[in-house]
C-alpha positions as CSV (number, residue, x, y, z in Angstrom):
1,M,3.0,-9.0,5.9
2,K,0.0,-6.8,6.5
3,A,0.0,-3.2,5.0
4,L,-2.1,-0.5,7.1
5,I,-4.3,1.6,4.9
6,S,-5.5,5.2,6.1
7,T,-8.6,5.7,4.5
8,I,-8.3,9.7,5.5
9,E,-5.2,10.2,3.1
10,P,-6.4,9.6,-0.6
11,R,-3.8,8.6,-3.2
12,L,-4.9,8.8,-6.6
13,T,-8.3,6.9,-6.7
14,G,-7.9,5.0,-3.2
15,Y,-5.8,5.5,0.0
16,R,-2.2,5.6,1.4
17,V,-0.3,2.6,2.5
18,A,0.9,3.8,5.6
19,E,2.9,1.2,7.3
20,T,3.6,-2.7,6.9
21,A,4.3,-5.0,9.5
22,Y,4.9,-8.8,10.0
23,D,1.7,-10.6,10.6
24,D,2.7,-11.3,14.4
25,Q,3.3,-7.6,15.0
26,V,-0.1,-5.6,13.7
27,F,-1.6,-4.2,16.6
28,P,-5.4,-2.5,17.2
29,V,-6.3,0.5,14.9
30,S,-9.0,3.1,14.8
31,S,-11.5,2.8,12.2
32,E,-10.3,5.4,9.7
33,L,-7.5,2.7,9.5
34,F,-7.6,-1.1,8.6
35,W,-4.8,-4.0,8.1
36,T,-5.0,-5.9,4.5
37,D,-2.2,-8.6,3.3
38,F,1.0,-6.9,1.8
39,P,1.7,-8.7,-1.5
40,S,4.7,-10.9,-1.4
41,D,6.0,-9.9,-4.7
42,L,6.3,-6.3,-3.7
43,N,9.2,-4.6,-1.6
44,A,7.7,-3.6,1.6
45,E,10.8,-1.5,2.3
46,L,9.7,1.3,-0.1
47,V,6.5,2.2,1.9
48,P,7.9,4.5,4.3
49,Q,8.3,6.9,1.0
50,D,4.8,6.8,0.1
51,Y,5.5,4.9,-2.7
52,Y,2.3,2.2,-3.0
53,W,-1.6,2.9,-2.6
54,Y,-4.4,0.9,-1.8
55,D,-7.2,0.6,-4.5
56,P,-10.4,-0.3,-3.0
57,T,-12.0,-1.1,-6.2
58,D,-10.0,-4.4,-6.7
59,E,-8.4,-4.1,-3.1
60,T,-5.2,-4.4,-4.4
61,I,-1.8,-2.5,-3.6
62,K,-0.3,-0.6,-6.3
63,P,2.9,1.7,-6.7
64,Q,2.1,5.4,-7.3
65,N,4.5,5.7,-10.3
66,P,4.7,2.6,-11.9
67,P,7.7,1.7,-14.0
68,Q,7.0,2.8,-17.6
69,D,7.9,0.5,-20.6
70,I,10.9,2.2,-22.8
71,T,11.3,0.9,-25.9
72,E,14.2,2.3,-28.4
73,V,13.3,3.7,-31.6
């Protein structure tokens, strides 16, 4: 699975994951976009809701709002 990254759409300290596609479905894109591997442990179905973003500092895809660790007091 691949993720299409849009460098013209900032998210947090990186860029928007605009779309996902299977490896055999990638297509040529303009210079403002690029494809990268989408981790198999993430849910690609959440991408249309702009749930993920690409962090160029460590070249990873991350959720915009990671789950909080909730503990009872």
